[in-house]
PyMOL Python script that loads the backbone (N, CA, C, O; Angstrom):
from pymol import cmd

cmd.read_pdbstr("""\
ATOM      1  N   MET A   1      21.838  -6.689  -6.906  1.00  0.00           N
ATOM      2  CA  MET A   1      20.717  -5.867  -6.481  1.00  0.00           C
ATOM      3  C   MET A   1      19.434  -6.513  -6.978  1.00  0.00           C
ATOM      4  O   MET A   1      19.352  -6.942  -8.129  1.00  0.00           O
ATOM      5  N   ALA A   2      18.442  -6.580  -6.116  1.00  0.00           N
ATOM      6  CA  ALA A   2      17.130  -7.129  -6.465  1.00  0.00           C
ATOM      7  C   ALA A   2      16.083  -6.038  -6.273  1.00  0.00           C
ATOM      8  O   ALA A   2      16.147  -5.243  -5.335  1.00  0.00           O
ATOM      9  N   THR A   3      15.124  -6.024  -7.182  1.00  0.00           N
ATOM     10  CA  THR A   3      14.045  -5.048  -7.117  1.00  0.00           C
ATOM     11  C   THR A   3      12.718  -5.770  -7.065  1.00  0.00           C
ATOM     12  O   THR A   3      12.495  -6.748  -7.778  1.00  0.00           O
ATOM     13  N   GLY A   4      11.840  -5.276  -6.213  1.00  0.00           N
ATOM     14  CA  GLY A   4      10.496  -5.820  -6.124  1.00  0.00           C
ATOM     15  C   GLY A   4       9.487  -4.687  -6.100  1.00  0.00           C
ATOM     16  O   GLY A   4       9.737  -3.626  -5.527  1.00  0.00           O
ATOM     17  N   PHE A   5       8.348  -4.923  -6.725  1.00  0.00           N
ATOM     18  CA  PHE A   5       7.233  -3.993  -6.674  1.00  0.00           C
ATOM     19  C   PHE A   5       6.136  -4.670  -5.873  1.00  0.00           C
ATOM     20  O   PHE A   5       5.746  -5.797  -6.178  1.00  0.00           O
ATOM     21  N   VAL A   6       5.638  -3.992  -4.854  1.00  0.00           N
ATOM     22  CA  VAL A   6       4.655  -4.589  -3.963  1.00  0.00           C
ATOM     23  C   VAL A   6       3.340  -3.838  -4.077  1.00  0.00           C
ATOM     24  O   VAL A   6       3.276  -2.634  -3.832  1.00  0.00           O
ATOM     25  N   LEU A   7       2.288  -4.566  -4.452  1.00  0.00           N
ATOM     26  CA  LEU A   7       0.930  -4.034  -4.470  1.00  0.00           C
ATOM     27  C   LEU A   7       0.321  -4.338  -3.110  1.00  0.00           C
ATOM     28  O   LEU A   7       0.366  -5.477  -2.645  1.00  0.00           O
ATOM     29  N   ILE A   8      -0.244  -3.325  -2.477  1.00  0.00           N
ATOM     30  CA  ILE A   8      -0.682  -3.460  -1.089  1.00  0.00           C
ATOM     31  C   ILE A   8      -2.147  -3.056  -0.945  1.00  0.00           C
ATOM     32  O   ILE A   8      -2.555  -1.979  -1.381  1.00  0.00           O
ATOM     33  N   SER A   9      -2.928  -3.939  -0.325  1.00  0.00           N
ATOM     34  CA  SER A   9      -4.318  -3.628   0.025  1.00  0.00           C
ATOM     35  C   SER A   9      -4.354  -3.216   1.490  1.00  0.00           C
ATOM     36  O   SER A   9      -3.710  -3.828   2.342  1.00  0.00           O
ATOM     37  N   VAL A  10      -5.126  -2.157   1.763  1.00  0.00           N
ATOM     38  CA  VAL A  10      -5.156  -1.568   3.100  1.00  0.00           C
ATOM     39  C   VAL A  10      -6.596  -1.484   3.597  1.00  0.00           C
ATOM     40  O   VAL A  10      -7.523  -1.282   2.812  1.00  0.00           O
ATOM     41  N   SER A  11      -6.776  -1.640   4.908  1.00  0.00           N
ATOM     42  CA  SER A  11      -8.091  -1.464   5.518  1.00  0.00           C
ATOM     43  C   SER A  11      -8.594  -0.044   5.277  1.00  0.00           C
ATOM     44  O   SER A  11      -7.805   0.900   5.287  1.00  0.00           O
ATOM     45  N   PRO A  12      -9.893   0.116   5.063  1.00  0.00           N
ATOM     46  CA  PRO A  12     -10.447   1.465   4.895  1.00  0.00           C
ATOM     47  C   PRO A  12     -10.091   2.359   6.080  1.00  0.00           C
ATOM     48  O   PRO A  12     -10.106   1.921   7.230  1.00  0.00           O
ATOM     49  N   MET A  13      -9.778   3.593   5.788  1.00  0.00           N
ATOM     50  CA  MET A  13      -9.435   4.623   6.769  1.00  0.00           C
ATOM     51  C   MET A  13      -8.039   4.446   7.377  1.00  0.00           C
ATOM     52  O   MET A  13      -7.674   5.188   8.288  1.00  0.00           O
ATOM     53  N   LYS A  14      -7.266   3.494   6.898  1.00  0.00           N
ATOM     54  CA  LYS A  14      -5.901   3.279   7.394  1.00  0.00           C
ATOM     55  C   LYS A  14      -4.861   3.657   6.341  1.00  0.00           C
ATOM     56  O   LYS A  14      -3.662   3.495   6.566  1.00  0.00           O
ATOM     57  N   GLU A  15      -5.318   4.164   5.185  1.00  0.00           N
ATOM     58  CA  GLU A  15      -4.407   4.400   4.062  1.00  0.00           C
ATOM     59  C   GLU A  15      -3.251   5.335   4.418  1.00  0.00           C
ATOM     60  O   GLU A  15      -2.096   5.016   4.135  1.00  0.00           O
ATOM     61  N   ARG A  16      -3.539   6.465   5.023  1.00  0.00           N
ATOM     62  CA  ARG A  16      -2.492   7.459   5.328  1.00  0.00           C
ATOM     63  C   ARG A  16      -1.497   6.890   6.341  1.00  0.00           C
ATOM     64  O   ARG A  16      -0.287   7.048   6.179  1.00  0.00           O
ATOM     65  N   GLU A  17      -1.998   6.237   7.372  1.00  0.00           N
ATOM     66  CA  GLU A  17      -1.131   5.658   8.402  1.00  0.00           C
ATOM     67  C   GLU A  17      -0.204   4.599   7.805  1.00  0.00           C
ATOM     68  O   GLU A  17       0.994   4.593   8.087  1.00  0.00           O
ATOM     69  N   VAL A  18      -0.751   3.706   6.985  1.00  0.00           N
ATOM     70  CA  VAL A  18       0.058   2.657   6.353  1.00  0.00           C
ATOM     71  C   VAL A  18       1.054   3.279   5.374  1.00  0.00           C
ATOM     72  O   VAL A  18       2.220   2.886   5.346  1.00  0.00           O
ATOM     73  N   PHE A  19       0.605   4.243   4.573  1.00  0.00           N
ATOM     74  CA  PHE A  19       1.478   4.931   3.615  1.00  0.00           C
ATOM     75  C   PHE A  19       2.679   5.538   4.337  1.00  0.00           C
ATOM     76  O   PHE A  19       3.816   5.389   3.891  1.00  0.00           O
ATOM     77  N   ASP A  20       2.426   6.218   5.447  1.00  0.00           N
ATOM     78  CA  ASP A  20       3.514   6.853   6.200  1.00  0.00           C
ATOM     79  C   ASP A  20       4.484   5.825   6.782  1.00  0.00           C
ATOM     80  O   ASP A  20       5.696   6.038   6.767  1.00  0.00           O
ATOM     81  N   ARG A  21       3.957   4.719   7.293  1.00  0.00           N
ATOM     82  CA  ARG A  21       4.817   3.672   7.874  1.00  0.00           C
ATOM     83  C   ARG A  21       5.687   3.027   6.796  1.00  0.00           C
ATOM     84  O   ARG A  21       6.877   2.795   7.009  1.00  0.00           O
ATOM     85  N   ILE A  22       5.088   2.738   5.635  1.00  0.00           N
ATOM     86  CA  ILE A  22       5.855   2.126   4.549  1.00  0.00           C
ATOM     87  C   ILE A  22       6.922   3.089   4.045  1.00  0.00           C
ATOM     88  O   ILE A  22       8.030   2.670   3.710  1.00  0.00           O
ATOM     89  N   SER A  23       6.594   4.374   3.991  1.00  0.00           N
ATOM     90  CA  SER A  23       7.555   5.391   3.534  1.00  0.00           C
ATOM     91  C   SER A  23       8.819   5.417   4.384  1.00  0.00           C
ATOM     92  O   SER A  23       9.882   5.804   3.899  1.00  0.00           O
ATOM     93  N   SER A  24       8.714   5.010   5.638  1.00  0.00           N
ATOM     94  CA  SER A  24       9.868   5.072   6.541  1.00  0.00           C
ATOM     95  C   SER A  24      10.763   3.831   6.464  1.00  0.00           C
ATOM     96  O   SER A  24      11.793   3.783   7.136  1.00  0.00           O
ATOM     97  N   ILE A  25      10.398   2.843   5.671  1.00  0.00           N
ATOM     98  CA  ILE A  25      11.214   1.635   5.525  1.00  0.00           C
ATOM     99  C   ILE A  25      12.377   1.942   4.585  1.00  0.00           C
ATOM    100  O   ILE A  25      12.160   2.402   3.464  1.00  0.00           O
ATOM    101  N   ASP A  26      13.590   1.697   5.022  1.00  0.00           N
ATOM    102  CA  ASP A  26      14.788   2.067   4.252  1.00  0.00           C
ATOM    103  C   ASP A  26      14.814   1.463   2.848  1.00  0.00           C
ATOM    104  O   ASP A  26      15.221   2.132   1.898  1.00  0.00           O
ATOM    105  N   GLU A  27      14.390   0.226   2.709  1.00  0.00           N
ATOM    106  CA  GLU A  27      14.464  -0.459   1.414  1.00  0.00           C
ATOM    107  C   GLU A  27      13.404   0.010   0.425  1.00  0.00           C
ATOM    108  O   GLU A  27      13.491  -0.301  -0.763  1.00  0.00           O
ATOM    109  N   VAL A  28      12.410   0.750   0.892  1.00  0.00           N
ATOM    110  CA  VAL A  28      11.367   1.284   0.003  1.00  0.00           C
ATOM    111  C   VAL A  28      11.911   2.552  -0.639  1.00  0.00           C
ATOM    112  O   VAL A  28      12.131   3.559   0.034  1.00  0.00           O
ATOM    113  N   LYS A  29      12.123   2.490  -1.950  1.00  0.00           N
ATOM    114  CA  LYS A  29      12.726   3.611  -2.685  1.00  0.00           C
ATOM    115  C   LYS A  29      11.696   4.523  -3.329  1.00  0.00           C
ATOM    116  O   LYS A  29      11.963   5.705  -3.545  1.00  0.00           O
ATOM    117  N   GLU A  30      10.520   3.985  -3.637  1.00  0.00           N
ATOM    118  CA  GLU A  30       9.430   4.777  -4.198  1.00  0.00           C
ATOM    119  C   GLU A  30       8.123   4.218  -3.663  1.00  0.00           C
ATOM    120  O   GLU A  30       8.009   3.022  -3.396  1.00  0.00           O
ATOM    121  N   ILE A  31       7.131   5.103  -3.509  1.00  0.00           N
ATOM    122  CA  ILE A  31       5.817   4.667  -3.032  1.00  0.00           C
ATOM    123  C   ILE A  31       4.752   5.559  -3.666  1.00  0.00           C
ATOM    124  O   ILE A  31       4.914   6.776  -3.759  1.00  0.00           O
ATOM    125  N   TYR A  32       3.666   4.931  -4.099  1.00  0.00           N
ATOM    126  CA  TYR A  32       2.600   5.638  -4.793  1.00  0.00           C
ATOM    127  C   TYR A  32       1.236   5.204  -4.267  1.00  0.00           C
ATOM    128  O   TYR A  32       1.015   4.014  -4.042  1.00  0.00           O
ATOM    129  N   PRO A  33       0.309   6.156  -4.067  1.00  0.00           N
ATOM    130  CA  PRO A  33      -1.061   5.769  -3.770  1.00  0.00           C
ATOM    131  C   PRO A  33      -1.731   5.309  -5.062  1.00  0.00           C
ATOM    132  O   PRO A  33      -1.431   5.823  -6.139  1.00  0.00           O
ATOM    133  N   LEU A  34      -2.633   4.346  -4.952  1.00  0.00           N
ATOM    134  CA  LEU A  34      -3.337   3.814  -6.117  1.00  0.00           C
ATOM    135  C   LEU A  34      -4.843   3.925  -5.913  1.00  0.00           C
ATOM    136  O   LEU A  34      -5.315   4.078  -4.787  1.00  0.00           O
ATOM    137  N   PHE A  35      -5.584   3.849  -6.999  1.00  0.00           N
ATOM    138  CA  PHE A  35      -7.039   3.821  -6.966  1.00  0.00           C
ATOM    139  C   PHE A  35      -7.470   2.568  -7.697  1.00  0.00           C
ATOM    140  O   PHE A  35      -7.208   2.429  -8.892  1.00  0.00           O
ATOM    141  N   GLY A  36      -8.121   1.663  -7.007  1.00  0.00           N
ATOM    142  CA  GLY A  36      -8.542   0.411  -7.628  1.00  0.00           C
ATOM    143  C   GLY A  36      -8.425  -0.741  -6.660  1.00  0.00           C
ATOM    144  O   GLY A  36      -8.632  -0.580  -5.457  1.00  0.00           O
ATOM    145  N   GLU A  37      -8.091  -1.905  -7.190  1.00  0.00           N
ATOM    146  CA  GLU A  37      -8.018  -3.121  -6.376  1.00  0.00           C
ATOM    147  C   GLU A  37      -6.988  -3.007  -5.250  1.00  0.00           C
ATOM    148  O   GLU A  37      -7.207  -3.521  -4.153  1.00  0.00           O
ATOM    149  N   TYR A  38      -5.877  -2.342  -5.518  1.00  0.00           N
ATOM    150  CA  TYR A  38      -4.830  -2.141  -4.518  1.00  0.00           C
ATOM    151  C   TYR A  38      -4.761  -0.668  -4.156  1.00  0.00           C
ATOM    152  O   TYR A  38      -5.168   0.192  -4.936  1.00  0.00           O
ATOM    153  N   ASP A  39      -4.242  -0.382  -2.966  1.00  0.00           N
ATOM    154  CA  ASP A  39      -4.209   0.988  -2.453  1.00  0.00           C
ATOM    155  C   ASP A  39      -2.846   1.658  -2.541  1.00  0.00           C
ATOM    156  O   ASP A  39      -2.759   2.883  -2.634  1.00  0.00           O
ATOM    157  N   ILE A  40      -1.773   0.855  -2.511  1.00  0.00           N
ATOM    158  CA  ILE A  40      -0.408   1.397  -2.503  1.00  0.00           C
ATOM    159  C   ILE A  40       0.482   0.531  -3.375  1.00  0.00           C
ATOM    160  O   ILE A  40       0.339  -0.691  -3.409  1.00  0.00           O
ATOM    161  N   LEU A  41       1.409   1.180  -4.086  1.00  0.00           N
ATOM    162  CA  LEU A  41       2.467   0.496  -4.827  1.00  0.00           C
ATOM    163  C   LEU A  41       3.796   0.955  -4.236  1.00  0.00           C
ATOM    164  O   LEU A  41       4.071   2.153  -4.170  1.00  0.00           O
ATOM    165  N   ALA A  42       4.618   0.001  -3.808  1.00  0.00           N
ATOM    166  CA  ALA A  42       5.929   0.326  -3.243  1.00  0.00           C
ATOM    167  C   ALA A  42       7.023  -0.367  -4.043  1.00  0.00           C
ATOM    168  O   ALA A  42       6.903  -1.542  -4.389  1.00  0.00           O
ATOM    169  N   LYS A  43       8.085   0.368  -4.332  1.00  0.00           N
ATOM    170  CA  LYS A  43       9.259  -0.204  -4.999  1.00  0.00           C
ATOM    171  C   LYS A  43      10.322  -0.471  -3.940  1.00  0.00           C
ATOM    172  O   LYS A  43      10.727   0.429  -3.204  1.00  0.00           O
ATOM    173  N   ILE A  44      10.763  -1.719  -3.878  1.00  0.00           N
ATOM    174  CA  ILE A  44      11.770  -2.134  -2.900  1.00  0.00           C
ATOM    175  C   ILE A  44      13.068  -2.460  -3.633  1.00  0.00           C
ATOM    176  O   ILE A  44      13.055  -3.134  -4.663  1.00  0.00           O
ATOM    177  N   GLU A  45      14.179  -1.981  -3.101  1.00  0.00           N
ATOM    178  CA  GLU A  45      15.503  -2.361  -3.600  1.00  0.00           C
ATOM    179  C   GLU A  45      16.262  -2.997  -2.441  1.00  0.00           C
ATOM    180  O   GLU A  45      16.347  -2.427  -1.353  1.00  0.00           O
ATOM    181  N   ALA A  46      16.815  -4.190  -2.689  1.00  0.00           N
ATOM    182  CA  ALA A  46      17.527  -4.934  -1.651  1.00  0.00           C
ATOM    183  C   ALA A  46      18.705  -5.672  -2.272  1.00  0.00           C
ATOM    184  O   ALA A  46      18.883  -5.664  -3.490  1.00  0.00           O
ATOM    185  N   ASN A  47      19.501  -6.306  -1.431  1.00  0.00           N
ATOM    186  CA  ASN A  47      20.684  -7.018  -1.914  1.00  0.00           C
ATOM    187  C   ASN A  47      20.339  -8.239  -2.749  1.00  0.00           C
ATOM    188  O   ASN A  47      21.033  -8.548  -3.718  1.00  0.00           O
ATOM    189  N   ASP A  48      19.261  -8.940  -2.376  1.00  0.00           N
ATOM    190  CA  ASP A  48      18.859 -10.137  -3.115  1.00  0.00           C
ATOM    191  C   ASP A  48      17.358 -10.361  -2.928  1.00  0.00           C
ATOM    192  O   ASP A  48      16.706  -9.641  -2.171  1.00  0.00           O
ATOM    193  N   PHE A  49      16.815 -11.366  -3.625  1.00  0.00           N
ATOM    194  CA  PHE A  49      15.379 -11.617  -3.576  1.00  0.00           C
ATOM    195  C   PHE A  49      14.922 -12.076  -2.199  1.00  0.00           C
ATOM    196  O   PHE A  49      13.792 -11.793  -1.802  1.00  0.00           O
ATOM    197  N   ASP A  50      15.771 -12.775  -1.469  1.00  0.00           N
ATOM    198  CA  ASP A  50      15.408 -13.181  -0.109  1.00  0.00           C
ATOM    199  C   ASP A  50      15.177 -11.963   0.780  1.00  0.00           C
ATOM    200  O   ASP A  50      14.265 -11.949   1.607  1.00  0.00           O
ATOM    201  N   GLU A  51      16.003 -10.956   0.602  1.00  0.00           N
ATOM    202  CA  GLU A  51      15.850  -9.739   1.394  1.00  0.00           C
ATOM    203  C   GLU A  51      14.576  -8.991   1.009  1.00  0.00           C
ATOM    204  O   GLU A  51      13.908  -8.429   1.876  1.00  0.00           O
ATOM    205  N   VAL A  52      14.231  -8.977  -0.280  1.00  0.00           N
ATOM    206  CA  VAL A  52      12.968  -8.373  -0.705  1.00  0.00           C
ATOM    207  C   VAL A  52      11.815  -9.071   0.013  1.00  0.00           C
ATOM    208  O   VAL A  52      10.932  -8.415   0.565  1.00  0.00           O
ATOM    209  N   GLY A  53      11.828 -10.393   0.002  1.00  0.00           N
ATOM    210  CA  GLY A  53      10.787 -11.159   0.679  1.00  0.00           C
ATOM    211  C   GLY A  53      10.725 -10.862   2.165  1.00  0.00           C
ATOM    212  O   GLY A  53       9.639 -10.756   2.735  1.00  0.00           O
ATOM    213  N   SER A  54      11.864 -10.730   2.787  1.00  0.00           N
ATOM    214  CA  SER A  54      11.926 -10.421   4.206  1.00  0.00           C
ATOM    215  C   SER A  54      11.323  -9.050   4.504  1.00  0.00           C
ATOM    216  O   SER A  54      10.610  -8.889   5.494  1.00  0.00           O
ATOM    217  N   VAL A  55      11.602  -8.072   3.661  1.00  0.00           N
ATOM    218  CA  VAL A  55      11.033  -6.731   3.839  1.00  0.00           C
ATOM    219  C   VAL A  55       9.510  -6.806   3.752  1.00  0.00           C
ATOM    220  O   VAL A  55       8.807  -6.204   4.564  1.00  0.00           O
ATOM    221  N   VAL A  56       9.007  -7.545   2.769  1.00  0.00           N
ATOM    222  CA  VAL A  56       7.562  -7.654   2.603  1.00  0.00           C
ATOM    223  C   VAL A  56       6.936  -8.334   3.821  1.00  0.00           C
ATOM    224  O   VAL A  56       5.965  -7.829   4.385  1.00  0.00           O
ATOM    225  N   ILE A  57       7.479  -9.452   4.217  1.00  0.00           N
ATOM    226  CA  ILE A  57       6.877 -10.239   5.302  1.00  0.00           C
ATOM    227  C   ILE A  57       7.075  -9.591   6.672  1.00  0.00           C
ATOM    228  O   ILE A  57       6.122  -9.460   7.440  1.00  0.00           O
ATOM    229  N   LYS A  58       8.296  -9.189   6.979  1.00  0.00           N
ATOM    230  CA  LYS A  58       8.602  -8.719   8.330  1.00  0.00           C
ATOM    231  C   LYS A  58       8.324  -7.238   8.559  1.00  0.00           C
ATOM    232  O   LYS A  58       8.088  -6.822   9.693  1.00  0.00           O
ATOM    233  N   LYS A  59       8.349  -6.441   7.496  1.00  0.00           N
ATOM    234  CA  LYS A  59       8.169  -4.999   7.680  1.00  0.00           C
ATOM    235  C   LYS A  59       6.826  -4.496   7.144  1.00  0.00           C
ATOM    236  O   LYS A  59       6.123  -3.765   7.842  1.00  0.00           O
ATOM    237  N   ILE A  60       6.462  -4.875   5.920  1.00  0.00           N
ATOM    238  CA  ILE A  60       5.228  -4.340   5.334  1.00  0.00           C
ATOM    239  C   ILE A  60       3.996  -5.072   5.860  1.00  0.00           C
ATOM    240  O   ILE A  60       3.055  -4.436   6.336  1.00  0.00           O
ATOM    241  N   ARG A  61       3.996  -6.397   5.779  1.00  0.00           N
ATOM    242  CA  ARG A  61       2.818  -7.156   6.218  1.00  0.00           C
ATOM    243  C   ARG A  61       2.580  -7.058   7.722  1.00  0.00           C
ATOM    244  O   ARG A  61       1.481  -7.350   8.193  1.00  0.00           O
ATOM    245  N   ALA A  62       3.594  -6.652   8.478  1.00  0.00           N
ATOM    246  CA  ALA A  62       3.464  -6.503   9.932  1.00  0.00           C
ATOM    247  C   ALA A  62       2.783  -5.189  10.329  1.00  0.00           C
ATOM    248  O   ALA A  62       2.445  -5.006  11.498  1.00  0.00           O
ATOM    249  N   ILE A  63       2.579  -4.288   9.392  1.00  0.00           N
ATOM    250  CA  ILE A  63       1.967  -2.996   9.687  1.00  0.00           C
ATOM    251  C   ILE A  63       0.462  -3.185   9.887  1.00  0.00           C
ATOM    252  O   ILE A  63      -0.209  -3.746   9.020  1.00  0.00           O
ATOM    253  N   PRO A  64      -0.069  -2.724  11.016  1.00  0.00           N
ATOM    254  CA  PRO A  64      -1.526  -2.806  11.220  1.00  0.00           C
ATOM    255  C   PRO A  64      -2.267  -2.053  10.115  1.00  0.00           C
ATOM    256  O   PRO A  64      -1.927  -0.914   9.795  1.00  0.00           O
ATOM    257  N   GLY A  65      -3.261  -2.686   9.546  1.00  0.00           N
ATOM    258  CA  GLY A  65      -4.024  -2.083   8.455  1.00  0.00           C
ATOM    259  C   GLY A  65      -3.704  -2.676   7.101  1.00  0.00           C
ATOM    260  O   GLY A  65      -4.481  -2.517   6.160  1.00  0.00           O
ATOM    261  N   VAL A  66      -2.565  -3.363   6.981  1.00  0.00           N
ATOM    262  CA  VAL A  66      -2.237  -4.038   5.725  1.00  0.00           C
ATOM    263  C   VAL A  66      -3.051  -5.332   5.663  1.00  0.00           C
ATOM    264  O   VAL A  66      -2.947  -6.188   6.541  1.00  0.00           O
ATOM    265  N   ILE A  67      -3.859  -5.456   4.614  1.00  0.00           N
ATOM    266  CA  ILE A  67      -4.728  -6.623   4.458  1.00  0.00           C
ATOM    267  C   ILE A  67      -4.059  -7.704   3.619  1.00  0.00           C
ATOM    268  O   ILE A  67      -4.096  -8.885   3.964  1.00  0.00           O
ATOM    269  N   ASP A  68      -3.442  -7.286   2.506  1.00  0.00           N
ATOM    270  CA  ASP A  68      -2.893  -8.248   1.553  1.00  0.00           C
ATOM    271  C   ASP A  68      -1.788  -7.589   0.747  1.00  0.00           C
ATOM    272  O   ASP A  68      -1.771  -6.369   0.587  1.00  0.00           O
ATOM    273  N   THR A  69      -0.863  -8.401   0.239  1.00  0.00           N
ATOM    274  CA  THR A  69       0.186  -7.900  -0.648  1.00  0.00           C
ATOM    275  C   THR A  69       0.352  -8.849  -1.828  1.00  0.00           C
ATOM    276  O   THR A  69       0.046 -10.039  -1.745  1.00  0.00           O
ATOM    277  N   LYS A  70       0.842  -8.294  -2.915  1.00  0.00           N
ATOM    278  CA  LYS A  70       1.253  -9.086  -4.076  1.00  0.00           C
ATOM    279  C   LYS A  70       2.600  -8.522  -4.500  1.00  0.00           C
ATOM    280  O   LYS A  70       2.721  -7.331  -4.787  1.00  0.00           O
ATOM    281  N   THR A  71       3.612  -9.384  -4.539  1.00  0.00           N
ATOM    282  CA  THR A  71       4.973  -8.938  -4.836  1.00  0.00           C
ATOM    283  C   THR A  71       5.391  -9.396  -6.225  1.00  0.00           C
ATOM    284  O   THR A  71       5.249 -10.565  -6.582  1.00  0.00           O
ATOM    285  N   LEU A  72       5.904  -8.457  -6.991  1.00  0.00           N
ATOM    286  CA  LEU A  72       6.412  -8.723  -8.338  1.00  0.00           C
ATOM    287  C   LEU A  72       7.914  -8.486  -8.310  1.00  0.00           C
ATOM    288  O   LEU A  72       8.364  -7.391  -7.974  1.00  0.00           O
ATOM    289  N   LEU A  73       8.695  -9.509  -8.664  1.00  0.00           N
ATOM    290  CA  LEU A  73      10.154  -9.409  -8.640  1.00  0.00           C
ATOM    291  C   LEU A  73      10.690  -9.197 -10.047  1.00  0.00           C
ATOM    292  O   LEU A  73      10.155  -9.736 -11.016  1.00  0.00           O
ATOM    293  N   THR A  74      11.752  -8.407 -10.149  1.00  0.00           N
ATOM    294  CA  THR A  74      12.383  -8.155 -11.439  1.00  0.00           C
ATOM    295  C   THR A  74      13.896  -8.156 -11.257  1.00  0.00           C
ATOM    296  O   THR A  74      14.405  -7.959 -10.153  1.00  0.00           O
ATOM    297  N   SER A  75      14.595  -8.379 -12.346  1.00  0.00           N
ATOM    298  CA  SER A  75      16.054  -8.420 -12.253  1.00  0.00           C
ATOM    299  C   SER A  75      16.693  -7.087 -12.632  1.00  0.00           C
ATOM    300  O   SER A  75      17.696  -6.689 -12.039  1.00  0.00           O
ATOM    301  N   GLU A  76      16.117  -6.395 -13.619  1.00  0.00           N
ATOM    302  CA  GLU A  76      16.700  -5.116 -14.034  1.00  0.00           C
ATOM    303  C   GLU A  76      15.732  -4.373 -14.950  1.00  0.00           C
ATOM    304  O   GLU A  76      14.813  -4.967 -15.514  1.00  0.00           O
ATOM    305  N   SER A  77      15.946  -3.092 -15.087  1.00  0.00           N
ATOM    306  CA  SER A  77      15.140  -2.283 -15.990  1.00  0.00           C
ATOM    307  C   SER A  77      15.684  -2.437 -17.410  1.00  0.00           C
ATOM    308  O   SER A  77      16.896  -2.498 -17.617  1.00  0.00           O
ATOM    309  N   LEU A  78      14.796  -2.499 -18.363  1.00  0.00           N
ATOM    310  CA  LEU A  78      15.222  -2.611 -19.759  1.00  0.00           C
ATOM    311  C   LEU A  78      15.247  -1.251 -20.453  1.00  0.00           C
ATOM    312  O   LEU A  78      15.694  -1.146 -21.595  1.00  0.00           O
ATOM    313  N   LYS A  79      14.772  -0.217 -19.776  1.00  0.00           N
ATOM    314  CA  LYS A  79      14.751   1.122 -20.365  1.00  0.00           C
ATOM    315  C   LYS A  79      16.181   1.600 -20.590  1.00  0.00           C
ATOM    316  O   LYS A  79      17.041   1.473 -19.718  1.00  0.00           O
ATOM    317  N   GLY A  80      16.411   2.139 -21.752  1.00  0.00           N
ATOM    318  CA  GLY A  80      17.717   2.683 -22.063  1.00  0.00           C
ATOM    319  C   GLY A  80      18.729   1.664 -22.545  1.00  0.00           C
ATOM    320  O   GLY A  80      19.903   1.991 -22.720  1.00  0.00           O
ATOM    321  N   LYS A  81      18.287   0.426 -22.762  1.00  0.00           N
ATOM    322  CA  LYS A  81      19.224  -0.611 -23.227  1.00  0.00           C
ATOM    323  C   LYS A  81      19.074  -0.835 -24.702  1.00  0.00           C
ATOM    324  O   LYS A  81      19.777  -1.669 -25.274  1.00  0.00           O
TER     325      LYS A  81
END
""", "prot")
cmd.dss("prot")
cmd.show_as("cartoon", "prot")
cmd.util.cbc("prot")
cmd.orient("prot")
């Protein structure tokens, strides 16, 4: 299992539309609105890192209104260990 956190910049006035579209992507397990440099934070869970990249490129970046993304990859949570 691979996990990625995606910081997403959105065109002004497109935030709700982009948020709703990202929410409907199966691999997106959590999504949060942000205030600051980025507008949305999405947590992606996939089979491997290639699939995380594919979700970002083919599904998230393809949404009209998405300006830019920054993807952070992780292997596992350290909480509770």
